[in-house]
Every structure is written in structure tokens, then in C-alpha cells.
PyMOL Python script that loads the backbone (N, CA, C, O; Angstrom):
from pymol import cmd

cmd.read_pdbstr("""\
ATOM      1  N   MET A   1      -8.328  -0.924   5.475  1.00  0.00           N
ATOM      2  CA  MET A   1      -7.654   0.355   5.438  1.00  0.00           C
ATOM      3  C   MET A   1      -8.674   1.481   5.316  1.00  0.00           C
ATOM      4  O   MET A   1      -9.004   2.132   6.308  1.00  0.00           O
ATOM      5  N   ALA A   2      -9.170   1.709   4.112  1.00  0.00           N
ATOM      6  CA  ALA A   2     -10.120   2.799   3.903  1.00  0.00           C
ATOM      7  C   ALA A   2     -11.515   2.364   4.346  1.00  0.00           C
ATOM      8  O   ALA A   2     -11.882   1.193   4.245  1.00  0.00           O
ATOM      9  N   ASN A   3     -12.272   3.326   4.834  1.00  0.00           N
ATOM     10  CA  ASN A   3     -13.622   3.008   5.299  1.00  0.00           C
ATOM     11  C   ASN A   3     -14.531   4.217   5.098  1.00  0.00           C
ATOM     12  O   ASN A   3     -15.185   4.673   6.036  1.00  0.00           O
ATOM     13  N   SER A   4     -14.567   4.734   3.869  1.00  0.00           N
ATOM     14  CA  SER A   4     -15.388   5.912   3.591  1.00  0.00           C
ATOM     15  C   SER A   4     -16.847   5.534   3.341  1.00  0.00           C
ATOM     16  O   SER A   4     -17.740   6.373   3.462  1.00  0.00           O
ATOM     17  N   GLY A   5     -17.081   4.281   2.997  1.00  0.00           N
ATOM     18  CA  GLY A   5     -18.426   3.853   2.664  1.00  0.00           C
ATOM     19  C   GLY A   5     -18.717   3.917   1.178  1.00  0.00           C
ATOM     20  O   GLY A   5     -19.755   3.436   0.724  1.00  0.00           O
ATOM     21  N   ILE A   6     -17.809   4.508   0.416  1.00  0.00           N
ATOM     22  CA  ILE A   6     -17.951   4.577  -1.032  1.00  0.00           C
ATOM     23  C   ILE A   6     -16.999   3.540  -1.611  1.00  0.00           C
ATOM     24  O   ILE A   6     -15.779   3.679  -1.518  1.00  0.00           O
ATOM     25  N   ILE A   7     -17.566   2.511  -2.205  1.00  0.00           N
ATOM     26  CA  ILE A   7     -16.792   1.326  -2.571  1.00  0.00           C
ATOM     27  C   ILE A   7     -15.627   1.642  -3.495  1.00  0.00           C
ATOM     28  O   ILE A   7     -14.505   1.203  -3.242  1.00  0.00           O
ATOM     29  N   TRP A   8     -15.870   2.389  -4.551  1.00  0.00           N
ATOM     30  CA  TRP A   8     -14.799   2.618  -5.517  1.00  0.00           C
ATOM     31  C   TRP A   8     -13.696   3.494  -4.937  1.00  0.00           C
ATOM     32  O   TRP A   8     -12.531   3.321  -5.293  1.00  0.00           O
ATOM     33  N   ILE A   9     -14.032   4.425  -4.054  1.00  0.00           N
ATOM     34  CA  ILE A   9     -13.012   5.260  -3.410  1.00  0.00           C
ATOM     35  C   ILE A   9     -12.171   4.411  -2.467  1.00  0.00           C
ATOM     36  O   ILE A   9     -10.945   4.524  -2.449  1.00  0.00           O
ATOM     37  N   ASP A  10     -12.834   3.557  -1.680  1.00  0.00           N
ATOM     38  CA  ASP A  10     -12.101   2.663  -0.781  1.00  0.00           C
ATOM     39  C   ASP A  10     -11.167   1.739  -1.569  1.00  0.00           C
ATOM     40  O   ASP A  10     -10.021   1.521  -1.174  1.00  0.00           O
ATOM     41  N   TRP A  11     -11.665   1.200  -2.683  1.00  0.00           N
ATOM     42  CA  TRP A  11     -10.858   0.299  -3.509  1.00  0.00           C
ATOM     43  C   TRP A  11      -9.639   1.026  -4.059  1.00  0.00           C
ATOM     44  O   TRP A  11      -8.524   0.508  -3.999  1.00  0.00           O
ATOM     45  N   LEU A  12      -9.848   2.234  -4.598  1.00  0.00           N
ATOM     46  CA  LEU A  12      -8.751   2.994  -5.186  1.00  0.00           C
ATOM     47  C   LEU A  12      -7.730   3.406  -4.122  1.00  0.00           C
ATOM     48  O   LEU A  12      -6.525   3.328  -4.363  1.00  0.00           O
ATOM     49  N   PHE A  13      -8.192   3.836  -2.966  1.00  0.00           N
ATOM     50  CA  PHE A  13      -7.295   4.200  -1.879  1.00  0.00           C
ATOM     51  C   PHE A  13      -6.460   3.006  -1.428  1.00  0.00           C
ATOM     52  O   PHE A  13      -5.245   3.112  -1.261  1.00  0.00           O
ATOM     53  N   ASN A  14      -7.129   1.860  -1.233  1.00  0.00           N
ATOM     54  CA  ASN A  14      -6.406   0.656  -0.813  1.00  0.00           C
ATOM     55  C   ASN A  14      -5.374   0.234  -1.856  1.00  0.00           C
ATOM     56  O   ASN A  14      -4.277  -0.202  -1.506  1.00  0.00           O
ATOM     57  N   LEU A  15      -5.722   0.362  -3.130  1.00  0.00           N
ATOM     58  CA  LEU A  15      -4.785   0.041  -4.201  1.00  0.00           C
ATOM     59  C   LEU A  15      -3.568   0.960  -4.141  1.00  0.00           C
ATOM     60  O   LEU A  15      -2.436   0.499  -4.286  1.00  0.00           O
ATOM     61  N   ALA A  16      -3.792   2.247  -3.931  1.00  0.00           N
ATOM     62  CA  ALA A  16      -2.688   3.207  -3.849  1.00  0.00           C
ATOM     63  C   ALA A  16      -1.795   2.922  -2.649  1.00  0.00           C
ATOM     64  O   ALA A  16      -0.571   2.982  -2.760  1.00  0.00           O
ATOM     65  N   VAL A  17      -2.391   2.616  -1.513  1.00  0.00           N
ATOM     66  CA  VAL A  17      -1.610   2.321  -0.308  1.00  0.00           C
ATOM     67  C   VAL A  17      -0.788   1.051  -0.509  1.00  0.00           C
ATOM     68  O   VAL A  17       0.389   1.008  -0.151  1.00  0.00           O
ATOM     69  N   ARG A  18      -1.403   0.022  -1.079  1.00  0.00           N
ATOM     70  CA  ARG A  18      -0.654  -1.214  -1.338  1.00  0.00           C
ATOM     71  C   ARG A  18       0.508  -0.953  -2.287  1.00  0.00           C
ATOM     72  O   ARG A  18       1.591  -1.514  -2.122  1.00  0.00           O
ATOM     73  N   GLY A  19       0.278  -0.101  -3.280  1.00  0.00           N
ATOM     74  CA  GLY A  19       1.355   0.257  -4.205  1.00  0.00           C
ATOM     75  C   GLY A  19       2.483   1.000  -3.511  1.00  0.00           C
ATOM     76  O   GLY A  19       3.657   0.761  -3.796  1.00  0.00           O
ATOM     77  N   LEU A  20       2.134   1.896  -2.606  1.00  0.00           N
ATOM     78  CA  LEU A  20       3.168   2.620  -1.861  1.00  0.00           C
ATOM     79  C   LEU A  20       3.960   1.685  -0.957  1.00  0.00           C
ATOM     80  O   LEU A  20       5.180   1.807  -0.848  1.00  0.00           O
ATOM     81  N   TYR A  21       3.267   0.749  -0.310  1.00  0.00           N
ATOM     82  CA  TYR A  21       3.963  -0.240   0.520  1.00  0.00           C
ATOM     83  C   TYR A  21       4.920  -1.074  -0.333  1.00  0.00           C
ATOM     84  O   TYR A  21       6.044  -1.349   0.086  1.00  0.00           O
ATOM     85  N   ALA A  22       4.482  -1.475  -1.521  1.00  0.00           N
ATOM     86  CA  ALA A  22       5.330  -2.276  -2.408  1.00  0.00           C
ATOM     87  C   ALA A  22       6.554  -1.469  -2.858  1.00  0.00           C
ATOM     88  O   ALA A  22       7.670  -1.989  -2.864  1.00  0.00           O
ATOM     89  N   CYS A  23       6.351  -0.224  -3.226  1.00  0.00           N
ATOM     90  CA  CYS A  23       7.471   0.625  -3.637  1.00  0.00           C
ATOM     91  C   CYS A  23       8.436   0.859  -2.487  1.00  0.00           C
ATOM     92  O   CYS A  23       9.653   0.832  -2.670  1.00  0.00           O
ATOM     93  N   ALA A  24       7.887   1.090  -1.304  1.00  0.00           N
ATOM     94  CA  ALA A  24       8.737   1.312  -0.128  1.00  0.00           C
ATOM     95  C   ALA A  24       9.585   0.077   0.159  1.00  0.00           C
ATOM     96  O   ALA A  24      10.774   0.188   0.458  1.00  0.00           O
ATOM     97  N   GLU A  25       8.973  -1.090   0.068  1.00  0.00           N
ATOM     98  CA  GLU A  25       9.722  -2.330   0.313  1.00  0.00           C
ATOM     99  C   GLU A  25      10.809  -2.518  -0.735  1.00  0.00           C
ATOM    100  O   GLU A  25      11.925  -2.926  -0.414  1.00  0.00           O
ATOM    101  N   LEU A  26      10.478  -2.218  -1.994  1.00  0.00           N
ATOM    102  CA  LEU A  26      11.438  -2.346  -3.080  1.00  0.00           C
ATOM    103  C   LEU A  26      12.635  -1.417  -2.873  1.00  0.00           C
ATOM    104  O   LEU A  26      13.771  -1.784  -3.174  1.00  0.00           O
ATOM    105  N   LEU A  27      12.374  -0.216  -2.361  1.00  0.00           N
ATOM    106  CA  LEU A  27      13.438   0.768  -2.149  1.00  0.00           C
ATOM    107  C   LEU A  27      14.122   0.632  -0.799  1.00  0.00           C
ATOM    108  O   LEU A  27      15.135   1.284  -0.544  1.00  0.00           O
ATOM    109  N   GLY A  28      13.578  -0.209   0.062  1.00  0.00           N
ATOM    110  CA  GLY A  28      14.176  -0.415   1.369  1.00  0.00           C
ATOM    111  C   GLY A  28      13.917   0.712   2.352  1.00  0.00           C
ATOM    112  O   GLY A  28      14.731   0.976   3.237  1.00  0.00           O
ATOM    113  N   ILE A  29      12.772   1.382   2.193  1.00  0.00           N
ATOM    114  CA  ILE A  29      12.399   2.455   3.108  1.00  0.00           C
ATOM    115  C   ILE A  29      11.008   2.162   3.653  1.00  0.00           C
ATOM    116  O   ILE A  29      10.373   1.188   3.247  1.00  0.00           O
ATOM    117  N   THR A  30      10.536   2.993   4.565  1.00  0.00           N
ATOM    118  CA  THR A  30       9.220   2.762   5.155  1.00  0.00           C
ATOM    119  C   THR A  30       8.134   3.458   4.344  1.00  0.00           C
ATOM    120  O   THR A  30       8.416   4.290   3.482  1.00  0.00           O
ATOM    121  N   TYR A  31       6.899   3.103   4.638  1.00  0.00           N
ATOM    122  CA  TYR A  31       5.740   3.724   3.997  1.00  0.00           C
ATOM    123  C   TYR A  31       5.724   5.221   4.273  1.00  0.00           C
ATOM    124  O   TYR A  31       5.420   6.017   3.383  1.00  0.00           O
ATOM    125  N   GLU A  32       6.048   5.605   5.500  1.00  0.00           N
ATOM    126  CA  GLU A  32       6.049   7.015   5.859  1.00  0.00           C
ATOM    127  C   GLU A  32       7.119   7.790   5.088  1.00  0.00           C
ATOM    128  O   GLU A  32       6.886   8.918   4.653  1.00  0.00           O
ATOM    129  N   GLU A  33       8.289   7.176   4.923  1.00  0.00           N
ATOM    130  CA  GLU A  33       9.357   7.842   4.188  1.00  0.00           C
ATOM    131  C   GLU A  33       8.996   8.040   2.717  1.00  0.00           C
ATOM    132  O   GLU A  33       9.278   9.092   2.143  1.00  0.00           O
ATOM    133  N   ILE A  34       8.382   7.043   2.116  1.00  0.00           N
ATOM    134  CA  ILE A  34       8.011   7.206   0.703  1.00  0.00           C
ATOM    135  C   ILE A  34       6.915   8.262   0.550  1.00  0.00           C
ATOM    136  O   ILE A  34       6.877   8.973  -0.454  1.00  0.00           O
ATOM    137  N   ASN A  35       6.033   8.366   1.530  1.00  0.00           N
ATOM    138  CA  ASN A  35       5.030   9.436   1.509  1.00  0.00           C
ATOM    139  C   ASN A  35       5.682  10.802   1.566  1.00  0.00           C
ATOM    140  O   ASN A  35       5.288  11.711   0.835  1.00  0.00           O
ATOM    141  N   VAL A  36       6.678  10.956   2.429  1.00  0.00           N
ATOM    142  CA  VAL A  36       7.391  12.236   2.529  1.00  0.00           C
ATOM    143  C   VAL A  36       8.086  12.552   1.219  1.00  0.00           C
ATOM    144  O   VAL A  36       7.993  13.673   0.720  1.00  0.00           O
ATOM    145  N   TRP A  37       8.789  11.564   0.652  1.00  0.00           N
ATOM    146  CA  TRP A  37       9.490  11.799  -0.606  1.00  0.00           C
ATOM    147  C   TRP A  37       8.539  12.195  -1.730  1.00  0.00           C
ATOM    148  O   TRP A  37       8.843  13.085  -2.525  1.00  0.00           O
ATOM    149  N   ILE A  38       7.397  11.535  -1.792  1.00  0.00           N
ATOM    150  CA  ILE A  38       6.465  11.821  -2.879  1.00  0.00           C
ATOM    151  C   ILE A  38       5.713  13.130  -2.657  1.00  0.00           C
ATOM    152  O   ILE A  38       5.702  13.997  -3.531  1.00  0.00           O
ATOM    153  N   PHE A  39       5.087  13.273  -1.498  1.00  0.00           N
ATOM    154  CA  PHE A  39       4.143  14.371  -1.294  1.00  0.00           C
ATOM    155  C   PHE A  39       4.745  15.629  -0.680  1.00  0.00           C
ATOM    156  O   PHE A  39       4.147  16.699  -0.789  1.00  0.00           O
ATOM    157  N   CYS A  40       5.894  15.537  -0.049  1.00  0.00           N
ATOM    158  CA  CYS A  40       6.515  16.728   0.532  1.00  0.00           C
ATOM    159  C   CYS A  40       7.712  17.218  -0.267  1.00  0.00           C
ATOM    160  O   CYS A  40       8.109  18.377  -0.150  1.00  0.00           O
ATOM    161  N   ILE A  41       8.285  16.342  -1.074  1.00  0.00           N
ATOM    162  CA  ILE A  41       9.457  16.734  -1.857  1.00  0.00           C
ATOM    163  C   ILE A  41       9.156  16.651  -3.356  1.00  0.00           C
ATOM    164  O   ILE A  41       9.316  17.634  -4.080  1.00  0.00           O
ATOM    165  N   GLY A  42       8.727  15.492  -3.811  1.00  0.00           N
ATOM    166  CA  GLY A  42       8.502  15.298  -5.247  1.00  0.00           C
ATOM    167  C   GLY A  42       7.384  16.141  -5.829  1.00  0.00           C
ATOM    168  O   GLY A  42       7.551  16.778  -6.869  1.00  0.00           O
ATOM    169  N   TRP A  43       6.247  16.143  -5.157  1.00  0.00           N
ATOM    170  CA  TRP A  43       5.091  16.899  -5.676  1.00  0.00           C
ATOM    171  C   TRP A  43       5.379  18.401  -5.769  1.00  0.00           C
ATOM    172  O   TRP A  43       5.132  18.991  -6.821  1.00  0.00           O
ATOM    173  N   PRO A  44       5.894  19.048  -4.708  1.00  0.00           N
ATOM    174  CA  PRO A  44       6.198  20.480  -4.836  1.00  0.00           C
ATOM    175  C   PRO A  44       7.240  20.782  -5.913  1.00  0.00           C
ATOM    176  O   PRO A  44       7.112  21.767  -6.640  1.00  0.00           O
ATOM    177  N   LEU A  45       8.279  19.932  -6.021  1.00  0.00           N
ATOM    178  CA  LEU A  45       9.279  20.161  -7.065  1.00  0.00           C
ATOM    179  C   LEU A  45       8.671  20.032  -8.459  1.00  0.00           C
ATOM    180  O   LEU A  45       9.026  20.780  -9.370  1.00  0.00           O
ATOM    181  N   THR A  46       7.758  19.086  -8.618  1.00  0.00           N
ATOM    182  CA  THR A  46       7.082  18.920  -9.905  1.00  0.00           C
ATOM    183  C   THR A  46       6.234  20.152 -10.243  1.00  0.00           C
ATOM    184  O   THR A  46       6.239  20.622 -11.381  1.00  0.00           O
ATOM    185  N   ILE A  47       5.517  20.663  -9.258  1.00  0.00           N
ATOM    186  CA  ILE A  47       4.680  21.850  -9.478  1.00  0.00           C
ATOM    187  C   ILE A  47       5.546  23.060  -9.824  1.00  0.00           C
ATOM    188  O   ILE A  47       5.225  23.811 -10.745  1.00  0.00           O
ATOM    189  N   ILE A  48       6.640  23.249  -9.090  1.00  0.00           N
ATOM    190  CA  ILE A  48       7.539  24.373  -9.372  1.00  0.00           C
ATOM    191  C   ILE A  48       8.149  24.232 -10.759  1.00  0.00           C
ATOM    192  O   ILE A  48       8.226  25.207 -11.506  1.00  0.00           O
ATOM    193  N   GLY A  49       8.583  23.020 -11.111  1.00  0.00           N
ATOM    194  CA  GLY A  49       9.139  22.783 -12.441  1.00  0.00           C
ATOM    195  C   GLY A  49       8.127  23.035 -13.544  1.00  0.00           C
ATOM    196  O   GLY A  49       8.457  23.636 -14.567  1.00  0.00           O
ATOM    197  N   ALA A  50       6.893  22.578 -13.343  1.00  0.00           N
ATOM    198  CA  ALA A  50       5.843  22.780 -14.351  1.00  0.00           C
ATOM    199  C   ALA A  50       5.519  24.267 -14.504  1.00  0.00           C
ATOM    200  O   ALA A  50       5.355  24.758 -15.621  1.00  0.00           O
ATOM    201  N   ALA A  51       5.428  24.978 -13.383  1.00  0.00           N
ATOM    202  CA  ALA A  51       5.131  26.409 -13.437  1.00  0.00           C
ATOM    203  C   ALA A  51       6.247  27.168 -14.146  1.00  0.00           C
ATOM    204  O   ALA A  51       5.984  28.082 -14.928  1.00  0.00           O
ATOM    205  N   THR A  52       7.490  26.787 -13.871  1.00  0.00           N
ATOM    206  CA  THR A  52       8.632  27.420 -14.539  1.00  0.00           C
ATOM    207  C   THR A  52       8.581  27.157 -16.032  1.00  0.00           C
ATOM    208  O   THR A  52       8.781  28.071 -16.832  1.00  0.00           O
ATOM    209  N   TRP A  53       8.316  25.919 -16.413  1.00  0.00           N
ATOM    210  CA  TRP A  53       8.252  25.565 -17.837  1.00  0.00           C
ATOM    211  C   TRP A  53       7.118  26.309 -18.541  1.00  0.00           C
ATOM    212  O   TRP A  53       7.275  26.733 -19.686  1.00  0.00           O
ATOM    213  N   ILE A  54       5.989  26.467 -17.873  1.00  0.00           N
ATOM    214  CA  ILE A  54       4.867  27.217 -18.454  1.00  0.00           C
ATOM    215  C   ILE A  54       5.278  28.667 -18.687  1.00  0.00           C
ATOM    216  O   ILE A  54       4.964  29.238 -19.732  1.00  0.00           O
ATOM    217  N   CYS A  55       5.975  29.266 -17.727  1.00  0.00           N
ATOM    218  CA  CYS A  55       6.435  30.648 -17.892  1.00  0.00           C
ATOM    219  C   CYS A  55       7.406  30.767 -19.059  1.00  0.00           C
ATOM    220  O   CYS A  55       7.319  31.711 -19.844  1.00  0.00           O
ATOM    221  N   VAL A  56       8.325  29.823 -19.180  1.00  0.00           N
ATOM    222  CA  VAL A  56       9.280  29.832 -20.291  1.00  0.00           C
ATOM    223  C   VAL A  56       8.544  29.720 -21.620  1.00  0.00           C
ATOM    224  O   VAL A  56       8.844  30.459 -22.557  1.00  0.00           O
ATOM    225  N   LEU A  57       7.592  28.810 -21.710  1.00  0.00           N
ATOM    226  CA  LEU A  57       6.847  28.639 -22.961  1.00  0.00           C
ATOM    227  C   LEU A  57       6.018  29.869 -23.296  1.00  0.00           C
ATOM    228  O   LEU A  57       5.926  30.248 -24.463  1.00  0.00           O
ATOM    229  N   ARG A  58       5.410  30.504 -22.287  1.00  0.00           N
ATOM    230  CA  ARG A  58       4.644  31.736 -22.535  1.00  0.00           C
ATOM    231  C   ARG A  58       5.552  32.836 -23.081  1.00  0.00           C
ATOM    232  O   ARG A  58       5.180  33.565 -24.000  1.00  0.00           O
ATOM    233  N   TYR A  59       6.753  32.942 -22.496  1.00  0.00           N
ATOM    234  CA  TYR A  59       7.710  33.942 -22.973  1.00  0.00           C
ATOM    235  C   TYR A  59       8.085  33.661 -24.422  1.00  0.00           C
ATOM    236  O   TYR A  59       8.154  34.580 -25.238  1.00  0.00           O
ATOM    237  N   ARG A  60       8.329  32.390 -24.744  1.00  0.00           N
ATOM    238  CA  ARG A  60       8.690  32.019 -26.119  1.00  0.00           C
ATOM    239  C   ARG A  60       7.572  32.325 -27.095  1.00  0.00           C
ATOM    240  O   ARG A  60       7.829  32.797 -28.202  1.00  0.00           O
ATOM    241  N   VAL A  61       6.339  32.065 -26.703  1.00  0.00           N
ATOM    242  CA  VAL A  61       5.197  32.353 -27.572  1.00  0.00           C
ATOM    243  C   VAL A  61       5.095  33.856 -27.816  1.00  0.00           C
ATOM    244  O   VAL A  61       4.909  34.287 -28.954  1.00  0.00           O
ATOM    245  N   LYS A  62       5.215  34.652 -26.758  1.00  0.00           N
ATOM    246  CA  LYS A  62       5.150  36.115 -26.922  1.00  0.00           C
ATOM    247  C   LYS A  62       6.278  36.612 -27.824  1.00  0.00           C
ATOM    248  O   LYS A  62       6.064  37.473 -28.677  1.00  0.00           O
ATOM    249  N   PHE A  63       7.480  36.065 -27.631  1.00  0.00           N
ATOM    250  CA  PHE A  63       8.616  36.447 -28.450  1.00  0.00           C
ATOM    251  C   PHE A  63       8.365  36.104 -29.911  1.00  0.00           C
ATOM    252  O   PHE A  63       8.635  36.918 -30.794  1.00  0.00           O
ATOM    253  N   LEU A  64       7.850  34.903 -30.176  1.00  0.00           N
ATOM    254  CA  LEU A  64       7.580  34.496 -31.555  1.00  0.00           C
ATOM    255  C   LEU A  64       6.457  35.326 -32.171  1.00  0.00           C
ATOM    256  O   LEU A  64       6.511  35.671 -33.352  1.00  0.00           O
ATOM    257  N   GLN A  65       5.436  35.647 -31.370  1.00  0.00           N
ATOM    258  CA  GLN A  65       4.350  36.481 -31.902  1.00  0.00           C
ATOM    259  C   GLN A  65       4.842  37.859 -32.268  1.00  0.00           C
ATOM    260  O   GLN A  65       4.414  38.410 -33.283  1.00  0.00           O
ATOM    261  N   ARG A  66       5.720  38.430 -31.483  1.00  0.00           N
ATOM    262  CA  ARG A  66       6.268  39.761 -31.782  1.00  0.00           C
ATOM    263  C   ARG A  66       7.147  39.721 -33.014  1.00  0.00           C
ATOM    264  O   ARG A  66       7.146  40.667 -33.802  1.00  0.00           O
ATOM    265  N   SER A  67       7.902  38.642 -33.200  1.00  0.00           N
ATOM    266  CA  SER A  67       8.807  38.572 -34.353  1.00  0.00           C
ATOM    267  C   SER A  67       8.058  38.328 -35.656  1.00  0.00           C
ATOM    268  O   SER A  67       8.574  38.633 -36.732  1.00  0.00           O
ATOM    269  N   LEU A  68       6.839  37.778 -35.571  1.00  0.00           N
ATOM    270  CA  LEU A  68       6.053  37.542 -36.779  1.00  0.00           C
ATOM    271  C   LEU A  68       5.315  38.775 -37.250  1.00  0.00           C
ATOM    272  O   LEU A  68       4.962  38.868 -38.426  1.00  0.00           O
ATOM    273  N   VAL A  69       5.075  39.710 -36.373  1.00  0.00           N
ATOM    274  CA  VAL A  69       4.308  40.911 -36.742  1.00  0.00           C
ATOM    275  C   VAL A  69       5.165  41.953 -37.352  1.00  0.00           C
ATOM    276  O   VAL A  69       4.674  43.021 -37.716  1.00  0.00           O
TER     277      VAL A  69
END
""", "prot")
cmd.dss("prot")
cmd.show_as("cartoon", "prot")
cmd.util.cbc("prot")
cmd.orient("prot")
């Protein structure tokens, strides 16, 4: 599969691909479909959710700091 010439990178990439194939088989979908679900849908939603949560926590911290002063 991987052929970067860097052994540990090739090993890690191959491990990840094998894991994705196993998950895809378990879910009854293809490797390409699981890639789309993870990297085009799941990853952006996770980033948006994390950014939203960070904003909420920052607002709470500012609110608490103002109420303590």
C-alpha cells in the first residue's frame, strides 16, 4: 500500500488503511464510503462542534470573571 520509503510512516499508514477496511466491512459499506463519512462529514462536524464548545466556555469564563470582580 504505502511506499514513502519511511518505514514507520508506511507501517502506520498501512495499519490505518487496514483498520478502515475492517470497519467498512463490519458496517457493510465500502472503504471509499467510510472515508467520506469520516473525513468529509465526521471531521468537519467535530471541528465545528469543538469550536462552538470553545466559544461557549470562553463566554462562561468571561461571565464568571466579571461576576467575581
